[in-house]
N, C-alpha and C positions, 0 to 999 in steps of 0.2 A: 242463422235462419235463412230459408229460401227467399229469393227476391219476390216481393209481393207485387208482381206485375199482373195486369189484367189478363185473364185467360191462361195464366202460367200454372200456378199451384206448385206442388212439391212431389209429384209422383216419382218414386224411385225407378231407376232404369232396371230393366230385366237383365239378369246376369246369365241366365240359362234359357234355352229355347222353351217356348210355350207350345205344348202339344195338345191338339184336339180341342174339345170343349166348344165346338161350333154351335151345337144346340143350346148349351147353357149360356154362351155369350149372347146369342140372339135373344134368348128369353130374358136375360138380365137387362139388355138394352130396351126390350119391349116394356118390361116392368118399370124401368126408370122413366120411360116416356109418359107413363100413365099414373104413376104413384110417386109420392114424395118420400116414402120410406120403404126401402127394399132390404130384406135381410137374407143373406146367403147362409144357410145352416147345414150342418152335417157333422160327421165324426171327425176326430182329430186326423190330420194328415191327408184329407181328401183334396186339398188344394183350394180351399175357400179364398185364402188371401190372394193367391196367384190369379184366380178367376176375377176377383174384385178389381185388382190392379189392371188387368187387361181390359175388362169392361169399362173401367173408368177412363183409361187411355183412349178407348174407342169413341167415347161420347164427350171427350174433353172439349171439343169445339162448341158444344151446346152450352157450355158454362164459361162465358167470357170472363167472369170474375174469379175463376180458378177451380181446380179440382184438388182437394187437400186430403192427404193421407195421414190419418191420426192413429199410430200404433198404440194400443192400450195394453199389450201383454205385460209391459213392465210396471203398469200402474197397479198399486195395491190398495190405496186409500180412495174410496169412492168420492170423498170430499174434494179430491183434487182433479176430478174429471173435467170440470169446467176450465180449470187452470191449464190442463193438458191440451185441450182443444184450442183455447185462447192462445197459448204459446205457439202452437203450430201455425195459427193464422197471423202471428206477429203481434198479438195483444199479450199483455201480462197483467197480473195483479188485479187492480180494482175493476178493470174492464172485463176480466175473465172470471171474477170471483162469483158472479151470478149469471144465470141464463139471460137476465135482462141486459147485461152488458154485451153478451154475444149477439143477442137479437138486435140490439141497437146498431151494432156494427154491420150486421148482415141483412138488415131489413129490406134494402133495395138492391141486393146483389143476387146474381144468378150463380150460385155456388153449389158444388157437390162435395159433401163431406164423406169420406170413406173411413168409417170407424171400425178398426180391425181388432178382433179378439175381445168381444164385449162380455163374454160369459161370466168372468169373475167379478165384474162390476155391473151386473145385468140390471138390477133395479135402478141404480143411478143412471145408467144409459137410457133406460126406458123413460124415466121421468124427464131427464134433460131433453131428449129428442122430442118428446111430446110437447113440452113447453116451447122449445125452439121453433118447431114447425108451426105451432099455433100462433106464434108471435111474428112470423115472417111469411112472405108470400112466394119467394122464388128459391128458397133453400131446399135442397134434396139431400137425403142421407142414404148411403149404401153401407150396410153393416154386415160384418161377419161374426158369427157366434155359434157356439154349439147348442145354444138354447134360443128360443124365440124371445124377442123383446116384449111381445104382446102389447105393443103400443097401438093406439088408434091409427087406422089407415095402413098398418103394416102389410106389405106384400112379401110373401116368402117363396124362396126357391131352395129346395133341398138339393144340395150338390152331391151327386152320387160318386162312387169310385169310377175310374176309367173303365170302359168296356173291355172285357177279356174275350178273345175268340174261342169258339167251340171247336171241336175236332174238325179239321178239314176246311175251316174258314180262313180267309186271308187275314194277315196281320191287322190288328186294330190298335186303338190308342194306347192301351196298356203296354203292348209289345213295343210299339214305337217309342214310348217314353223309356222303357227299360233299355232298348237298343241304343238310344242316343246317350243315355247316362253311362252305359257300359263302354261305349266307344270313347267317352271322355277319359276313362281310367285305363282302358286297354285299347290303344290306338289300332285301328283296323278292324275292330270287332264289328261283325254284321250278323244278322239273323238269316240263315240259309236253311236248305233242306236238311243239313246234318245236325243242326241244333235247335230247329224251330220247335219241335215237340217239347224239348226240355225247357225252353224259354216260356212257352205257353203254360206249362205246368207250374213254373215259378210264379208267373203272373196270377194264375188261379189261386195258388197257395196264399198269395198276398192280397187276394181279392181286388186287384187293380188299384190299390190305395197308393197314390203317388209317392208319399213319404216312404212307405215300406219298399216300394220299387227302387227308389233312389238309394236307400240304405243297402238294399241287397246288391244293387249294381256295383257299389263301391267295393264290395267284398271280392269282386273278380280280380282285384289286385293280387290276392293271395290264394284264391280258390278257383277251381274249375267250375263250370256250370253244373256238372254232376255233383260235385261236393257241396255246392251251394244248395241244390235241391235237397240233398240228403240231410244237411244240417237243418234246413227248414222243417223237414219232416220230423226230425228228432225233437226240435224245439216245440213244435205244435203239440206233439204227444205229451210233452212235459207240462204244458200250460193248458190243461183241461179242467183245472179245478177252480176256474174263475167263476164270476157271477153268471148264473144261467139266464138272468134277466138282461144282461148286457148284450147289445147287438153283436152279432158275429164279427162284423167288420171291426168293431172297437176292440174285440179280443185279439183279432189278427194284428192290428196295429201294435197293441201292447206286446204281443209275442215277437213281432219284428224288432221292436226297440229292445226288449229284454234279450233277445238273441244277439243283437248288436252289442249290448252291454256285456254279455257273457263272453263275447269274442275279445273283449279288452282284457289286458292283464289286470291283476289285482291292484297294482299301483294306478293304472289308468282309471279303473273303476272308482278308486278313492278320490282321484282328481275330479272325475265327472260329478261325483256326489258333492264334493266341496265347492266347486265353482258354480254349482246350481244356485247358490245363495245370491249370486250377482244378477241384478235385474237389468242393468244397462250396459252389459259388456264389462270387460276387465282387462288389465294389463298384466304383465308377468309378475310385477311386484305384488299386486293384489292376489294373484293366484298363489304365489309363494306363501303369503300370509295365512290364507285359509287352509292351504294344503298342509301346513305344519301341524295344524290341529287334527288333521286326519292321519298323521304319522308319516308324512312324506317329507323327506329332506329337501331343503331349498335347492340344492345342487341338482336334484333329479327333475325338478318341475319343468324346466325348459324342454328337455327331450320328451317328457311325457306329453306336454302340450303340443309339441310338434307332431308327435305320433297321432294324437287325437285330431289334429287338423288334417292330416293325411287320411284318416279314417272318416272324415266328414262329420265327426261328432262336434268339433269346434270349427269355427270359421274365423279367418282374420277379417276384422272390420276396417272400414275406411277411417282415417284420422289417427294421428299420433300426438303424444306430448313429448317433445324433445325427440329422443330416439326410441321411445317405447311404443311398440305395436299394441293394438287392442284386439281382443277376441270375444266371441259370443257364440251362443248355440241356439238352435231352434227352440221355440217355447215348449213344444211337446217334449223334446229331449231334456230341457231344463226341469220341467215338471216331473219327469220320470226320475231324474237324478235327485230331486228334492224328496220324493217318496222313499228312495233308497237311503238317503241321508237320515231320514227320520228312523227308518228301520235299523240302521246301523248303530244307533245309540250315541252318535257323535254330533247330533244336530246342535245342541247347546254349545259345545266347544267350538264348532266351526262358526256358528253365528257370533259367538263372543269374539272369535278371532277377526271376523269381519268388522265388528264394532271397533276393536282395537286398531285395525288398519285405517278405518275412516277417521278415527281420532288423530292418529299420526298424520294422516293426509291433511286434515284441517289445520293442524299445528304448523305443518310445513307451509301451507298456504299463508297463514298469518305471518310466519317468519320470513318468507321469501317473496311475497307478492309485490312488495314495493321495490321494484328493480326491473332489469331488462326483460324478465319473463312474466311481467305482470299480466299482459293480455293472454299469454299462454296459460297462466294459472286460472284466469277467469274461464277460459274455454275448457280447460281440463275439468274444472269443478262443474261446469254446465253439463259436460258429458257424464260426470259422476253423479249428477243429481238423482237419478233413479236409485243408485246404490246408497246415497246419503239418506234418501227416504226410507229404504229398507232397513238400514241400520237404526235410524231414529224410531221407526215403528217397532223394531225389536226391543229397543231400550224402553220405550214407553209402554210395552206390554208387561213389563216387570214392575217391581216396586220402586221405592225411593232411590235405591242404588242405580237402577236402570235410568231413572230420570237424571241422576247426576252424570251418568255417561252421556246422556243426550245433551246436557249442558256443555260438556266438554267438546261436543261437535258444533253446536249452534253458536256458542260464544265467539270462537275465532273467525267464524264466517260472517260477522256482523256487516262488513262492507261488501262481501260477495253477494249478499242478498240484493243489494242495489246494483252492483256491477253486472250480475247475471240476469237481472230482470225479475227477481223473485221477492220483492220487498214484503208483500203481505204474507206469502207463504213462510218466509223466514221469521216474520214476527209471530206467526201462529205457532211455529215450532219452539221459538224462544219462550213464549208465554206458557206453552204446555209443559215444557221441561221445568220451568221455574215453579210452576204450581205444585210439583210433586217431588222436588229434590231435597226433601228433609234430610239433614245430616250430611249434606254435600260439602266437599272442601270449600271453605269460604272464598278463596280466591277464584276458583272456578265459578262458583255461584255469582260472585260479584261481577266477573267479566260478562257473564250471561245477562245479568241485570243491566249492565252498561249497554250492551248491544240491543237489548229489548227497549230500553229507554230511548236510545237514539232512533230506533225504528218507529216507536210510538210517536215521537215528535215529528218525524218526517211525514207520517201518514195522518197526522192530526188527531191522534187518540189522546186527548189532553189529560183526562182524569187518571188513567193508568200511568201516563208519563210522570205526573206529579208524584204519585205514590212510589214509583220505581226510583225517581231521582232522590227522594227522601231516604229510601233504603240504601241507595248507592253511597250517599254521603256518610251514612252511619257506618257502612262497611269499610269505606276508605279510612275513616278514623280508627275503627276497631283494628284494622290490619296495619295501620300506619304506613299506607302505601301511596307514594307520591304519584304513581301512574294512575291509580284509581281516583285520586283527588283531581288530577288534571282531566281525567275522563268525565268526572262529575261536572266540572266547570265547563267543559266543552258542550256536553249535552244540555246543561242548564242555560248556557249562553245561547245555543241555537234555539231552544224553546222560547227564551225571553225575547230574542230577536224576532222570531216568527210572529209572536203575539204583538209586536209593534213597539216594544221598549228597546229602542236602538242603543241608547246610552248604557242601560243595564246589560244588554247583550254584549256590547263592546268590552265592558269591564270584565265580565266573566270569561270571554274568549281570550282576552289578553292574559288573564290569570292561567287559563288552560295552556296557552302557548308557552308561557314561562315554565310551567310544570313539565311539559313534554320536552322542552329543550334540556331541562335538567336530567330527565331520564334517558335522553338520547333516542327517543322514539320518533324516527324521521317520518314514518308514514303519518303519524298523528300530528307532527309538526306541520306537515304539508296540508293535511285536511283542515287544521285549525287556521292556518294562514289563509286558506281559501274562504272559510266562513268569516274570518275577520275582515278580509278584503270586501266581502259582500256587505257587511254591516257598515264599513267605512264608505262604501259607495252610496248606500241609502242615506247616510249622514252627510253626504256631499263633502267628504274630507279628502283633500288632495293626498294625504298620507297613505291612502288606500292603494294607489298605483304601485309604489315600491313594495308594499306587502304582497300584492298579487304577483309582481315580477319575481319576488323571492321564491314564491311557491312554484312558479313556472321554471325558474332556474334549477330548483331542487328536483323537479320532475325530469328535466332534461339531463341533469347530471347523473341521475340514477336510472334513466331511460324507463320511467314508469308512465306508460302511455295512457292508461285509464285515468290516472290522477291528472295527467297533463291536459286532458280534455276539459276538466273543471278549471284548471289553472288558466288555460287559454280564455275561457269564458270570463274569469275574474279580471284578467288583464284587459280584455276587450271592452267590458262595460265601463271601466275607468277611462280607457282610451276614448270611447264614445263620449263620455261626459266631458272630457277635455277638448272635444270638438273635432276629433279626427275620426269621423265615421267610416272613412274608406279603409283605414288600417284596422279599425275595429271589425269591420265586415270581413276582412281577409283572415283575421284571427279566428273568427267564429266559423267561417267556412272551412278552415283547417280542422277545427274540432269536429264539425259535422261530417267532414269527409273521412274521418277515421271509422265511421260506421260501426260504432260500438253497440253492445247489447243494452246498455244503460239508458233507459227511456227518460229518466229524470234529467240526466246530462243533456240529452238531445233536446228536450223541451226547453230547458233554460237557454240553450244556444239559439234555438229558433225564435224565442221571444226577443232576445237581445238583437238578433239580426233584423227583426221587424222594427225595432227602435232605430237601428241604423238606416233602414230603408226610408223610414219616415223623416229622419234628419236630412236625408238626401233628396227629399221631395218626391220619392217614389211611393206615393200613398197607396196605389192599388197593390203594389207588391207588399207593402207593409201589412195591408189587410189580409192578403193571402198567407203571409208568414204567421200572422196572428191566428188564422184559421188552422194552419198546419200545427202550430204549437198547441192549440186547444185539443186537437186530436191526440197528440202524443201525451199531453198531460193526463187525458183519460186513460191511456194505456199504462202509464207509469205506476199508478197506485200511490204516488206521493201527493202531498197536499201543499207543496211549496207555492204553487200558483195561487192558492187561496189566502196566503199570508198578506197581512196589511201592507208591508213595504213593497212587495212585488206587485200587488194589485194597483197601487198608485201609478206605476210606470206603464202597466198594461192599459189602464184606463186613459192615461194621457195620450198614448200612442193611438189608441182607438179614436179618441175624440178628434185628434188632428186629421186622421184619415177620413173620418166621417165628414168633417167640415170641408175637406178638399174634394171629396168624391160625391157627397150626398148619400143619404141613407140607402137608397136602392143599389147604387153601384158598390157601396161598401159591403152590403149584405151579399151581393153576387160574388165579389172577390173572396170574401171570407168563406162562403159556402163552398166555393170551388175546391178548397183544400181541407176543409174541416171534417170531411167524411172519409179521408184516405188513411192509409196505413203508414208504417215507418218508412218503407222504401220510397213511397210516393212523396212523403214529406222531405226526405233527404234529397230526392231528385229535384224537387221544386226549389229547395233552398240553394242547391248548387247550380241552378239554372240548367239542369239536364233535361227538363221538359218545360213547355210554356205554361203560363198561368191560364186559368179558365176552367169552366165546368169540366168535370171528369171526362176526358176524351173518350174512353171506352164506352161510357154510358151514353154519351151524345151520339157516337157513331152508330151505336146499336139502335138508338131511337130514330136516327135519320133514315133508316130503311124500314119499311113496314114489317112489323113482327120481329125486327132485329135480325132478319135473314141477310146472309151475305149474298153477293151477286150469284155465286155458284148455287147456293141453296134456293134462291128465287128461281133459277133456271130449272133446277130439279123439281121444285114445287109445281112449275108449269107442266112438266112432263107427267107428274103424278096426277094432276088435274085432268090431263088428257087421257088418263086410264092406263098408262104404261106400267108394267111391272118393274121390279128392281133389276131383273135380268135384262129387260128391254132398255131401261134407262142406261145401264152400263154399256150395252152395245151401241146405243145412240151417241153417247158421249165419249166412247172409247176409254172407259175406266173399268177398274175391277168391280165385280158385282158386290164384293164386300164394302168397297168404298161407297157405292151407291146406297147400300143398306145403311151405312153409317150416316150419310147425309140425310136420309129420310128420317132416321131416328132423331137426329139433331133438330130437324124441322119440327117433328112432333113435340119434342121437349120444349123448344123455344116458344111454340104457339100454345102449348098446354093442351094439345089434342091427343086423342087415343086412336084415331082411325084416319086412313087415307081419304075417306069421304069428307071428313071435316076439313082437311087441307084443301080439297077441291072447292068446297063451299066458301071457305075463307078467301081463296084466290079469286073466285067470282066476284065477291064483294069488293076486293081490292081493285080489280080491273074496272068495275063500275065507278068507283070513286075516282080513279085516275082518268077515266073518260069524261068525268063530270056529269054522268047520268044519274 
């Protein structure tokens, strides 16, 4: 996840030059200054996303709490829209399950959300945005969509293709873009008197659509300009039977992509079609799996993928797992490939192969994750999350057999849903697959029941948990499976413990531990040791420390770092209870410093660190840590903090801090951290920033209107009647910089005109003079 620092956000860097769009940029900034929802709409490939990213970067300073880019192209289930936005913001699960959770997190923040590619989840986007904007005061949304959201207050900018010059006109934006992209593939390429007419004709044929221009420019690797133009002419003549009601530019884009498709070899076309099923990128292993269903031998896939990267059909993505590079394609190209896949008659086989691949991947995760690559596996599965969703959606669109395949995916991932920060989503998939998997292999079904039961216990869904535990016990006996018996005892022990029956929970967990030791399941031995250590802590049993230390030693021996964070917590709370709060604090800071994606783990460590601070007499810091822990518990989706044993220690820590500080000081310290995000909580816990009310918010309020010194200076010049050009000359800055500052001022003050700035400044001057 990106660092959740004030004013930072997660805007991706531009990898290629941004050409033109001065008018559209200025208009987008103007609309953002006056409206809370701005939608950039237009045909595929016209550059809506690039325009949105550049505009968002230009107004970034006006949003001190961040500009957040939320790509929705890979999202297929509208029910996961809130999850997707929440995950981008650093929230997960319970906090992101509803708009209310997002609104609570954002209600006092100046944030710009850039929602990209809304068209395929249009209704969900419209409803969510309307509710979010009505529940907050300073959130703004910049959306890109082929269709309008039609939400209240929506301001729309239709993004046209780039201008194309007429005969005798100087080069304009379309020619400039084509020339720059051509120079990237043919070093030294320039537009001059000898080729200008041909370039202009190509740009006209492609109607100035940026994606079409870029695809065409890439072909100059193998074609001359004349050949390029000739092939475009041929292709357009072939594609005249499309819908007469479709806009001409849309037909042109389809023609450009179809032409690019036809320039690929038959094998490359089959690869294009097959890999279009991947929503979140893919590696070579995944490509080989789905391409086999399209009749491509595994040994051919590498060269074919490499050729498609060269042709800019595929692109290598950042991030690897081990030595495996990842690839992806533009959404428009992926959609085109998907249409071709359906027409080929191979869709069911390819999607079935994708499900098979995901099943194999989840089994590997289950078998290999307790070891030196544990964190790599968690990160890999997080990157594969969109593809896991696609596979599960395909499974669930079929009958009981598909639901059985879904259970094969969800069951092995039971602990990933925690480690990756998707507890409630995982629980949702587990329950959905179990509801329809009639006739499923009993062992597969039982493991999915075990995962669902554990998740239900963790999030506090008691009635379903009881029913699933009863079913799991019956299945364990019917299958005579010691692993399932141990799994039942572990789940039942955790549930009993969370409800406050510590003695009963201990007995069940000891039974589970013995069972897992017999089966040799080291991952579950470790998990059970940690749960047992927790029960023994709450029972004030000295025997808990060696149990926790065994778990830690097991993690260190196998280099399982995600599990180690929990083991460190278990050792730390026993160490604290033995009176060594300094060593306990060091252990907890070590766990927190790992900066894992598991919010439950982080919240547990923050709470325990608060207990240590209280034991050391640092009551203000204890209150701040309790506030930070409460924020992360909201994000985690787990209900551990609401269990009776945990609540007892939280309340005792709070009571000591209140007694030492007084109610007002306690509330101030708690509130200073309870509204932050994950990175803020970690920074506070590791003393990377001081305690106190959120600094960015305070600094913004310390200056009238939240303006910076430079913005106040420019506001003075606006009030004096200077134009942007005159301001730029006066301050010796670029006119564009002056324009950006003025747009930021309008946004911060909530105004729509320069006259309002002047009137506001007059009032400020009067107040400062005491008149």
